[in-house]
C-alpha positions as CSV (number, residue, x, y, z in Angstrom):
1,M,-5.5,20.9,34.2
2,P,-2.0,19.8,35.1
3,A,-1.7,16.3,36.5
4,A,-0.3,17.6,39.8
5,A,-3.4,19.7,40.3
6,Q,-5.6,16.7,40.1
7,R,-3.9,14.6,42.8
8,G,-5.1,15.9,46.1
9,S,-2.8,17.6,48.5
10,R,0.6,17.5,46.8
11,K,2.9,20.5,47.2
12,I,3.4,23.3,44.7
13,G,6.1,25.8,45.3
14,G,6.6,24.6,48.8
15,M,3.0,25.0,49.8
16,N,0.6,22.2,50.5
17,L,-1.9,22.2,47.6
18,Q,-5.0,21.7,49.8
19,N,-4.0,24.7,51.9
20,T,-3.3,26.6,48.7
21,K,-6.8,25.9,47.4
22,L,-8.4,27.1,50.6
23,Y,-6.3,30.2,50.8
24,F,-6.9,31.4,47.3
25,A,-10.6,30.5,47.3
26,R,-11.0,32.8,50.3
27,A,-8.6,35.5,49.1
28,L,-9.9,35.8,45.5
29,G,-13.6,35.9,46.4
30,L,-14.7,39.2,47.9
31,L,-13.5,42.6,47.0
32,C,-14.4,44.6,50.1
33,L,-13.8,48.3,50.1
34,S,-14.0,50.8,52.9
35,G,-14.1,54.6,52.9
36,A,-16.4,57.4,52.1
37,F,-17.4,59.4,49.1
38,V,-15.1,62.1,47.9
39,C,-15.7,65.4,49.7
40,A,-18.4,67.8,48.4
41,Q,-15.9,70.1,46.8
42,A,-14.8,67.3,44.4
43,Q,-18.3,66.6,43.2
44,T,-18.1,69.3,40.5
45,P,-15.9,68.6,37.5
46,P,-12.8,70.8,37.0
47,A,-13.5,74.0,35.0
48,G,-13.9,73.3,31.3
49,Y,-14.4,69.5,31.8
50,P,-16.0,67.9,29.9
51,A,-15.7,70.1,26.8
52,R,-16.5,67.3,24.4
53,P,-18.0,63.8,24.3
54,I,-16.5,61.1,26.6
55,R,-15.8,57.6,25.4
56,I,-16.3,54.5,27.6
57,I,-14.6,51.5,26.0
58,V,-16.1,48.1,26.9
59,G,-14.1,45.0,26.2
60,S,-17.1,42.8,25.3
61,A,-20.0,42.7,23.0
62,P,-23.3,44.5,23.8
63,G,-25.6,42.8,26.2
64,G,-23.2,41.6,28.9
65,G,-23.0,43.0,32.4
66,A,-20.0,45.3,31.7
67,D,-21.9,46.8,28.7
68,I,-25.1,47.3,30.8
69,M,-23.2,49.1,33.6
70,A,-21.2,51.2,31.2
71,R,-24.4,52.4,29.5
72,A,-26.1,53.1,32.8
73,V,-23.2,55.2,34.0
74,G,-22.8,56.9,30.6
75,T,-26.5,57.9,30.6
76,H,-26.2,59.4,34.1
77,L,-23.0,61.3,33.4
78,S,-24.5,62.7,30.2
79,E,-27.6,63.9,32.0
80,K,-25.5,65.5,34.8
81,W,-22.9,67.1,32.6
82,G,-24.8,67.8,29.4
83,K,-22.2,66.1,27.2
84,S,-22.6,62.9,25.1
85,I,-21.1,59.7,26.5
86,V,-20.3,57.2,23.8
87,V,-20.0,53.5,24.7
88,D,-17.5,51.8,22.3
89,N,-17.8,48.0,22.3
90,R,-14.4,46.4,21.4
91,G,-14.6,42.7,22.0
92,G,-11.9,40.2,21.5
93,G,-8.9,38.8,23.3
94,G,-10.7,38.5,26.6
95,G,-10.9,42.3,26.8
96,V,-7.3,42.8,25.9
97,I,-8.0,44.8,22.8
98,A,-10.1,47.3,24.8
99,V,-7.5,47.6,27.6
100,E,-4.7,48.3,25.0
101,M,-6.9,51.0,23.5
102,L,-7.3,52.6,26.9
103,T,-3.6,52.6,27.6
104,Q,-2.9,54.3,24.3
105,A,-5.5,57.1,24.9
106,P,-4.4,60.5,26.2
107,P,-4.7,60.8,30.0
108,D,-7.2,63.7,29.7
109,G,-10.3,62.1,31.1
110,Y,-12.1,61.7,27.8
111,T,-11.4,57.9,27.4
112,L,-12.5,55.5,30.1
113,F,-12.8,51.7,30.3
114,G,-15.9,50.0,31.7
115,G,-15.2,46.4,32.5
116,A,-15.7,43.5,34.8
117,S,-13.0,41.5,36.6
118,L,-11.4,40.3,33.4
119,I,-9.1,43.4,33.6
120,I,-7.7,42.1,36.8
121,T,-6.4,38.9,35.1
122,A,-4.8,40.5,32.1
123,T,-1.4,40.9,33.7
124,P,-1.3,37.6,35.7
125,M,-2.2,35.7,32.5
126,K,0.4,37.6,30.5
127,K,-2.1,38.7,28.0
128,V,-0.8,42.2,27.8
129,R,2.8,43.5,27.3
130,F,2.4,46.0,30.2
131,D,1.7,45.9,33.9
132,T,-1.9,47.1,34.5
133,R,-0.9,48.1,38.0
134,R,1.3,50.8,36.5
135,V,-0.5,51.9,33.4
136,L,-4.1,52.1,34.6
137,A,-5.8,54.5,37.0
138,P,-8.7,52.7,38.7
139,V,-11.5,55.2,39.0
140,V,-14.4,53.6,40.8
141,Q,-15.7,50.1,41.7
142,L,-19.4,50.1,40.7
143,T,-20.7,46.7,41.8
144,S,-19.9,43.5,43.6
145,S,-21.7,40.4,42.4
146,P,-21.2,36.7,42.4
147,F,-21.3,34.6,39.3
148,L,-24.2,32.3,38.3
149,L,-23.3,28.9,36.9
150,L,-25.6,28.6,33.9
151,A,-26.6,25.7,31.7
152,P,-29.1,25.0,28.9
153,P,-32.3,23.3,30.1
154,S,-31.3,20.2,28.0
155,L,-28.2,19.5,30.1
156,P,-28.8,16.3,32.1
157,A,-27.6,17.9,35.3
158,N,-29.5,20.1,37.6
159,S,-27.0,20.7,40.4
160,V,-23.3,21.1,40.8
161,R,-22.9,17.6,42.2
162,E,-24.7,16.2,39.1
163,L,-22.5,18.4,36.8
164,I,-19.3,17.1,38.5
165,A,-20.5,13.5,38.2
166,L,-21.3,14.0,34.5
167,A,-18.0,15.6,33.8
168,K,-16.1,12.8,35.6
169,A,-18.1,10.1,33.7
170,K,-17.5,11.8,30.4
171,P,-14.1,13.6,30.5
172,N,-13.9,16.4,28.0
173,A,-17.4,15.7,26.7
174,L,-18.7,18.9,28.2
175,S,-17.5,22.4,27.2
176,Y,-17.7,25.7,29.0
177,G,-17.6,29.2,27.5
178,S,-16.0,32.5,28.6
179,A,-15.5,36.0,27.3
180,G,-12.0,35.0,26.1
181,I,-8.8,33.4,27.2
182,G,-7.6,34.9,30.4
183,S,-11.0,36.4,31.2
184,F,-12.3,36.2,34.8
185,A,-14.9,33.6,33.8
186,H,-12.2,31.5,32.2
187,L,-10.0,31.6,35.3
188,G,-13.0,31.2,37.6
189,T,-14.1,28.1,35.8
190,E,-10.6,26.7,35.9
191,L,-10.6,27.3,39.7
192,F,-14.0,25.5,39.9
193,K,-12.6,22.5,37.9
194,Y,-9.5,22.5,40.1
195,M,-11.4,22.5,43.4
196,A,-13.9,20.0,42.1
197,G,-11.2,17.4,42.0
198,G,-9.7,18.2,38.6
199,I,-12.6,17.6,36.3
200,D,-12.1,17.9,32.6
201,M,-14.2,20.3,30.5
202,V,-13.2,21.9,27.2
203,H,-12.8,25.7,27.2
204,V,-14.5,27.6,24.3
205,P,-13.4,31.3,24.3
206,Y,-15.6,34.0,22.8
207,K,-15.2,37.6,22.0
208,G,-17.9,38.5,24.5
209,Y,-20.8,37.2,26.5
210,G,-23.4,37.8,23.8
211,Q,-22.4,35.0,21.5
212,A,-21.5,32.8,24.5
213,L,-25.0,33.1,25.9
214,T,-26.5,32.4,22.4
215,D,-24.5,29.2,22.1
216,L,-25.3,28.2,25.6
217,M,-29.0,28.4,24.8
218,G,-28.4,26.4,21.7
219,G,-26.5,23.7,23.5
220,Q,-23.2,24.3,21.7
221,I,-21.6,24.8,25.1
222,Q,-22.9,23.3,28.3
223,V,-21.7,25.6,31.1
224,L,-21.1,29.4,31.5
225,L,-20.2,31.5,34.5
226,T,-21.8,35.0,34.1
227,S,-23.0,37.8,36.3
228,G,-26.5,38.1,37.4
229,L,-26.8,41.3,35.3
230,G,-26.0,39.4,32.2
231,G,-27.8,36.1,33.0
232,T,-31.0,37.0,34.8
233,P,-33.0,37.9,31.6
234,Y,-32.4,34.4,30.2
235,L,-33.3,32.8,33.5
236,K,-36.6,34.7,33.7
237,S,-37.5,33.7,30.2
238,G,-36.7,30.0,30.9
239,R,-34.1,29.8,28.1
240,L,-31.4,28.9,30.6
241,K,-31.2,27.3,34.0
242,V,-28.9,28.1,36.9
243,L,-27.1,25.3,38.8
244,A,-25.5,27.4,41.5
245,A,-24.3,30.8,42.7
246,T,-20.6,31.5,43.6
247,S,-21.5,33.6,46.6
248,A,-20.9,32.8,50.3
249,R,-24.6,32.5,50.9
250,R,-27.7,32.2,48.9
251,L,-28.8,35.3,47.0
252,A,-31.9,37.2,47.9
253,A,-32.8,37.4,44.3
254,F,-32.4,33.6,43.9
255,P,-33.3,32.1,47.3
256,A,-33.9,28.6,45.8
257,V,-30.5,28.5,44.1
258,P,-27.8,26.8,46.2
259,T,-24.2,28.0,46.4
260,V,-21.3,26.1,45.1
261,M,-20.1,25.6,48.6
262,E,-23.4,23.9,49.5
263,A,-22.6,21.4,46.8
264,G,-19.6,20.3,48.8
265,I,-16.8,22.4,47.3
266,A,-15.7,24.0,50.5
267,D,-14.5,27.6,50.5
268,F,-15.3,28.1,46.8
269,Q,-16.3,31.7,46.5
270,L,-15.9,34.0,43.5
271,E,-17.2,37.5,42.9
272,N,-17.2,39.7,39.9
273,M,-17.1,43.4,39.9
274,H,-17.9,46.1,37.4
275,A,-15.7,49.2,37.5
276,L,-14.4,52.2,35.6
277,Y,-10.7,52.7,34.8
278,A,-8.7,55.5,33.1
279,P,-5.2,55.7,31.7
280,A,-2.6,56.5,34.3
281,G,-2.0,60.2,34.5
282,V,-5.5,61.5,34.4
283,P,-5.8,64.5,36.8
284,V,-7.1,63.5,40.2
285,A,-9.9,66.1,40.1
286,I,-11.4,64.4,37.0
287,L,-11.1,60.9,38.6
288,N,-12.8,62.2,41.7
289,A,-15.6,63.9,39.7
290,V,-16.4,60.7,37.8
291,N,-16.1,58.6,40.9
292,V,-18.6,60.6,42.9
293,E,-21.2,60.8,40.1
294,A,-20.9,57.1,39.3
295,Q,-21.4,56.3,43.0
296,R,-24.3,58.7,43.2
297,L,-26.0,56.6,40.5
298,M,-25.0,53.2,42.0
299,H,-26.4,54.1,45.4
300,S,-29.7,55.6,44.1
301,P,-32.9,53.7,45.1
302,E,-33.6,52.8,41.5
303,M,-30.2,51.3,40.9
304,T,-30.1,49.5,44.2
305,S,-33.4,47.8,43.5
306,R,-32.3,46.9,40.0
307,L,-29.1,45.3,41.2
308,A,-30.7,43.4,44.1
309,A,-33.2,41.9,41.6
310,E,-30.3,40.5,39.6
311,G,-28.2,39.2,42.5
312,A,-25.8,42.1,42.7
313,E,-25.2,45.1,44.9
314,A,-23.5,48.4,44.6
315,A,-19.9,48.3,45.9
316,P,-19.2,49.9,49.2
317,A,-18.2,53.6,49.0
318,N,-14.7,53.9,47.6
319,T,-12.4,56.6,46.5
320,P,-10.1,56.2,43.5
321,E,-7.1,55.7,45.8
322,E,-9.0,53.0,47.8
323,F,-10.0,51.2,44.6
324,R,-6.5,51.4,43.3
325,R,-5.2,49.6,46.4
326,T,-7.9,46.9,46.0
327,F,-7.2,46.5,42.3
328,V,-3.4,46.0,42.9
329,K,-4.1,43.5,45.7
330,Q,-6.4,41.4,43.5
331,V,-3.9,41.4,40.6
332,D,-1.2,40.2,43.0
333,L,-3.4,37.4,44.3
334,W,-4.3,36.1,40.9
335,E,-0.7,36.2,39.9
336,R,0.3,34.0,42.8
337,F,-2.6,31.6,42.2
338,I,-1.7,31.1,38.6
339,Q,2.0,30.5,39.4
340,R,1.3,28.0,42.2
341,S,-1.7,26.1,40.6
342,G,0.1,25.5,37.3
343,I,-2.8,26.7,35.1
344,K,-1.7,26.9,31.5
345,I,-3.0,29.3,28.8
346,E,-3.7,27.6,25.5
347,N,-2.8,29.4,22.3
């Protein structure tokens, strides 16, 4: 972290740093959407669609939350529409490779992208040559879920306070993983370090959460922010432990797990989301059809129960246009945070 970010309430870009931290912690946390499902007439796909298999590109390895959600939606669409849905895992570059593939695909509705919040950070972190606000068509927000701060059982810290104390006592002795440079977990952990007083931990980027979770269990890295969808199986088996949740209040699925805010980092709140995107230019009727069917799945009793058990919930009802506005707002917010905090991207 830059030295200026570690010295309390100095000013960045004319703003008081302490006020900046509070503002962005609030603003970057929740992705609240309003609205209703698309009207009944839009629930049926346009005539002739789909006529062939649909591909959902996922920017991480199999096993992570984005992959789990993409496969769940793919199975549902396949059952409803009678066509194959292929999930294509393309890890690397914090999801950048997959996003670039999406933008190069024809805007015909046969190529979608299933991702978490890492896609929001691609433009602010200058990891892509294009502006995602212009070249992508947000289709539907699927979930809203906080992160879990995970660690191996061997780590001599069982709380956020103990983790911070350990990191301060041994600067750069601890390392944290992410799904790649510029991924949401990367930025989220940097925000955590920043708001914890500028602690030093080494960033270890991966091509996806699969290998990161494996190395976390093996103790090669000591900290990892991940969604409940991706982390819960390892917590239930005892292979990992959870130090905190990044939600505003304790999760029903993990009532004994404190929030980061309870640990004394006021206003730290960070939530992940899983969503579907398409290349800009896909016909609105196709976007609406995918949107409605995906939400039908997400708000089904079976999926609602599954998400709740893993500390997540289905996103509020949202149309493609409502989700687009939310997406643009979040990209704007991260862009301002990165500029004002001074976070640097290593090569």
